[in-house]
C-alpha positions in Angstrom: 116.5 90.9 83.3 112.9 89.6 83.4 110.3 90.6 80.8 106.7 90.1 81.9 103.9 89.9 79.4 100.4 89.8 81.0 97.4 89.2 78.8 93.7 89.5 79.7 91.7 86.3 79.8 88.4 86.1 77.9 88.9 89.7 76.6 86.5 89.3 73.7 83.6 88.8 76.0 84.7 91.2 78.7 85.5 94.9 79.3 88.9 96.2 78.7 90.7 95.7 82.0 94.1 96.9 81.0 93.8 100.5 82.3 92.8 99.1 85.7 95.7 96.7 85.8 98.2 99.4 84.8 96.9 101.6 87.6 97.3 98.8 90.1 100.8 98.0 88.9 101.8 101.7 89.2 100.6 101.7 92.8 102.8 98.8 93.8 105.9 100.0 95.4 108.0 97.3 93.7 106.4 97.5 90.2 108.5 98.2 87.2 107.2 100.3 84.3 104.4 98.6 82.4 102.5 99.7 79.3 99.9 98.3 77.0 101.6 96.5 74.2 99.0 95.1 71.9 95.3 94.5 72.4 94.4 93.6 75.9 98.0 92.9 76.9 100.6 94.8 79.1 104.4 94.4 79.1 107.2 95.5 81.3 110.9 95.0 82.1 111.7 94.1 85.7 115.1 93.9 87.2 114.6 92.1 90.5 113.1 88.6 91.3 111.1 89.8 94.3 109.4 92.4 92.0 108.5 89.6 89.5 106.9 87.5 92.3 104.9 90.5 93.6 103.6 91.5 90.2 102.8 87.9 89.1 100.8 87.1 92.2 99.0 90.3 92.0 97.9 89.6 88.4 96.9 86.0 89.3 94.7 87.2 92.2 91.6 87.9 90.2 92.0 85.0 87.8 91.6 87.4 84.8 95.2 87.4 83.5 97.7 85.1 81.8 101.2 85.7 83.1 104.3 85.1 81.0 107.8 85.6 82.4 110.8 85.7 80.1 114.2 85.3 81.7 117.5 86.4 80.1 119.1 89.1 78.1 117.5 92.3 76.8 119.0 94.6 74.2 120.8 97.7 75.7 120.2 100.5 76.2 116.7 99.9 77.3 114.2 102.1 75.4 111.9 104.5 77.2 108.9 102.3 76.3 108.8 98.5 76.9 107.0 98.2 73.6 110.2 99.2 71.8 112.3 96.6 73.7 114.0 93.6 72.1 116.2 90.7 72.9 115.9 87.1 74.0 113.9 87.8 77.2 111.2 89.6 75.2 110.9 86.7 72.8 110.8 84.3 75.8 108.0 86.4 77.5 105.9 86.0 74.3 106.4 82.2 74.4 105.7 82.2 78.1 102.3 84.0 77.9 101.3 81.7 75.0 102.2 78.7 77.1 100.3 80.1 80.1 97.2 80.1 78.0 97.5 76.4 77.7 97.4 76.2 81.5 94.2 78.2 81.8 92.4 75.4 83.6 95.1 75.5 86.3 97.3 78.4 87.2 97.9 80.5 84.0 101.6 81.3 84.5 104.7 80.2 82.7 108.4 81.0 82.9 110.6 80.6 79.8 114.3 81.0 79.3 115.5 83.4 76.6 118.0 81.8 74.3 121.3 83.4 74.1 122.8 85.0 71.0 125.1 82.1 70.4 122.1 79.7 70.5 119.9 81.7 68.2 119.5 78.8 65.8 117.2 77.1 68.3 113.9 79.0 68.6 112.5 80.0 72.0 109.2 78.5 71.2 110.8 75.1 70.7 112.7 75.5 73.9 109.4 76.5 75.7 107.8 73.3 74.4 110.7 71.1 75.5 110.4 69.2 78.7 112.5 70.9 81.4 114.2 67.7 82.4 115.7 67.2 79.0 116.4 70.9 78.2 119.2 73.2 79.1 120.2 74.1 82.6 118.5 77.4 82.1 115.3 75.7 81.0 115.4 73.4 84.0 115.9 76.4 86.4 113.0 78.2 84.8 110.8 75.1 85.1 111.6 74.9 88.8 110.7 78.6 89.4 107.5 78.1 87.4 106.5 75.1 89.5 106.8 77.0 92.8 105.1 80.1 91.4 102.2 78.0 90.3 101.9 76.4 93.7 101.8 79.8 95.4 99.5 81.1 92.7 97.0 78.4 93.5 96.8 79.7 97.1 96.3 83.2 95.8 93.6 82.3 93.2 91.6 80.1 95.6 91.0 82.7 98.2 87.5 83.9 98.8 86.5 87.6 98.9 86.1 87.4 102.7 89.6 85.9 103.1 91.1 88.6 100.9 89.5 91.3 103.0 91.3 89.9 106.1 94.6 89.3 104.2 94.6 92.8 102.8 94.1 94.4 106.2 96.8 92.2 107.7 99.2 93.3 105.0 98.4 96.9 105.6 98.8 96.6 109.4 102.2 95.0 109.3 103.6 93.5 106.1 106.4 91.4 107.7 104.6 89.6 110.6 102.6 87.2 108.5 99.5 86.9 110.7 100.9 86.8 114.2 98.7 87.2 117.3 99.3 91.0 117.6 98.5 91.9 114.0 95.4 89.6 114.0 94.0 91.4 117.0 94.5 94.8 115.2 92.9 93.4 112.0 89.9 92.1 113.9 89.4 95.6 115.4 89.6 97.2 112.0 87.2 94.8 110.4 84.8 94.6 113.3 85.0 90.9 113.6 86.4 88.5 116.2 90.0 87.6 116.4 89.0 83.9 116.0 87.4 84.8 112.7 90.6 86.4 111.6 92.6 83.4 112.7 90.3 81.1 110.7 90.6 83.2 107.6 94.4 83.2 107.9 94.5 79.5 108.3 92.1 78.8 105.3 93.6 81.4 103.0 97.1 79.9 103.1 98.5 83.4 103.8 101.3 82.2 106.0 102.3 79.5 103.6 102.3 82.0 100.7 104.7 84.3 102.5 106.9 81.4 103.7 107.2 80.3 100.0 107.8 83.6 98.4 111.5 83.7 99.2 111.9 80.3 97.5 110.2 81.6 94.4 112.5 84.6 94.4 115.6 82.5 94.9 114.6 80.1 92.0 113.9 83.0 89.7 117.3 84.6 90.6 119.0 81.2 90.0 117.2 80.9 86.7 118.4 84.3 85.6 122.0 83.6 86.5 121.9 80.2 84.8 120.4 81.6 81.6 122.9 84.5 81.5 125.7 82.0 82.1 124.6 80.0 79.0 125.0 83.0 76.6 
């Protein structure tokens, strides 16, 4: 399982954006169930790696959220509310969002391995602080997934509003063609701009690179999950 904890950045000087994020997550076809946990924070349990990637990149888009991803075991049966959940992945998600806050100047996302029951004597926070190269295989796998997610997250965060307008239309036209000539022509017609303008926006936005890299992020998250589970 994956537990995601998403906390609002600069919440003390901003409006409460949690209701808006929850509405957006509920509209995503792949989204798991998310609820407000404490303060300006939401939490949810997600089963599939592709869902985690979709949700994480959506949250990173505006630059208003810290994203923490905990990987590993959750106590069964799952309660109706994520707020009542427990287990190593929940603890890891808390450590991950705390670490993401330390990366606020970059891409505020972190992936942390939940420590198995047999390894409970080592705290998750200590594992999160350890260098991935010297940690467990699960920690290394999580570090690899985190690195790729941050690279993709940089593309997502750096897009301008004009580029997002083009990207959003392209996604709505045909999700799986990634900016080919035919969909760019349709997008140009919908937006009332030239096809050349759409092509430039696609090139500068890194949209094709994002979608080419998403499967790698999903694969690394799945590998991290299997590795962490194997260390229980």
